[in-house]
C-alpha positions, 0 to 999 in steps of 0.5 A, a space after each residue: 058401308 055396313 049391311 045388316 045380315 041376321 044378328 051380325 053386321 059385316 063391313 062391306 069394303 068396295 075396291 075404290 074405297 081401299 085405293 082412296 084410303 091408301 092414297 090418303 095415308 101416303 099423302 099424310 105421310 108425305 105432308 108429315 115428312 115435309 113438315 119435319 124437313 121444314 122444321 129441321 131446316 128452320 132450327 138449323 138456320 136459327 143455329 147458324 144465325 146464333 153462331 154467327 151473332 155469337 162469333 161476331 160478338 166474341 170477335 168484338 169483345 177480344 178487340 184491344 179497344 173493347 173492355 180494356 184493362 184499366 186498373 191493376 191492383 197489387 196485394 201483399 206486404 212488402 219489405 224488400 221487393 222493388 215495388 217501383 220496378 213491379 209497377 212498371 212491369 204491371 203497367 204494361 198490362 194496361 189497355 190489354 183486352 180483359 179476355 185476351 190478356 195472358 194470365 200465365 205470362 203475367 204470373 211468369 214475369 212477376 214470379 221471376 222478380 227478385 224477392 217474389 216467392 209466389 204470385 197469383 193473377 186473376 181478372 176482376 170484372 169489368 176492367 181490373 187485373 188483381 195481382 197477389 204477391 207473397 214476398 220471400 222471407 229470408 232466414 239467412 244469407 248464403 255466403 256465395 251470394 243470395 239468401 236462404 228462405 224459411 223453407 231452406 231454399 236458396 234464392 238470388 236477391 239483393 237488399 241493403 235493408 237487411 243487416 243482421 241475418 246469420 250467414 250459412 256456408 257449405 256445399 250447394 247440395 247442403 243448403 236445406 240441411 244447413 237451414 234445418 241445423 241453423 233452426 235447431 241450433 238456434 233453439 238450443 242456444 236461446 236459453 243462453 241468450 245466444 244465437 248462431 251468427 255463422 254456420 258452416 259445414 265442410 265437404 267432409 260434413 264437419 260442422 262449425 258454429 260462430 256465435 253472435 258474441 264472436 265465440 267459435 264452436 267446433 262440433 265435428 261430423 258426428 252427434 253435433 246436437 249432443 255436442 252442442 248440448 255439452 257445450 251449453 253445460 260447460 258454457 254456464 260453468 266455465 266459458 261464460 266466466 272467461 268469455 272475453 279471453 276465449 277464441 274457440 271451443 272444440 267439442 270433438 273430444 269424447 269426454 271433454 273439450 278444448 279451449 283456444 285462448 285469444 292470442 293476447 291472453 295465451 302462450 299459443 298453446 291450447 288449454 284442455 279441460 275435462 267435462 267431469 271437472 267442469 
């Protein structure tokens, strides 16, 4: 209630009005708290309901008879891989649940197969398992069994389809070095139309090359690439003219070489020649 007094209006507040105002404010606060509690309870209940529905749906999805794998597709070009055995292994994955199938386990099993260099497995909606395989590319045979790939790594495998691969021989720890030297020597010899048929390094790191025409070259332990270049020089001038009579050429001499003649054409003695005279 307002009472006019002179030029100013002064509010007049009665005691009962103050009590009613405070009571109304408290009632409003209580109602607001109740409203918030009800809202939070409803939200929490909805979340519980959603979680329950989602859990039930997920459990249904991972059952073996729900969304089973129906198709396995294999990608890759194969020359040596036993595709029959590969298909038998992958057929075991059929009828597994799309979400529950263990991709890592499938990759591990396939990677362990002979001639498999790399494998990638993935799901494709709604019922397909995609398996992409990289086959090993053999560079040479390893004399003690298996093959050496293009990266200079040894792997165990068997194949009757491979006939003309070169053979590498040496200590196990020299596999990568042998592969690199084979590629280097092949490049050096290609101008003569020759290639290494066998490459050997001993435990003392002495190198020997057997060419695909049957000729053997002793290169020793040091400067083997330089010694092979010297061999190429004398091959054109000397060796190629008497190739049928020569068994091996020793390039370990500093300024020359030695020729071992085949037994039928020699008196069992080595014939020596100077590089300057070649």
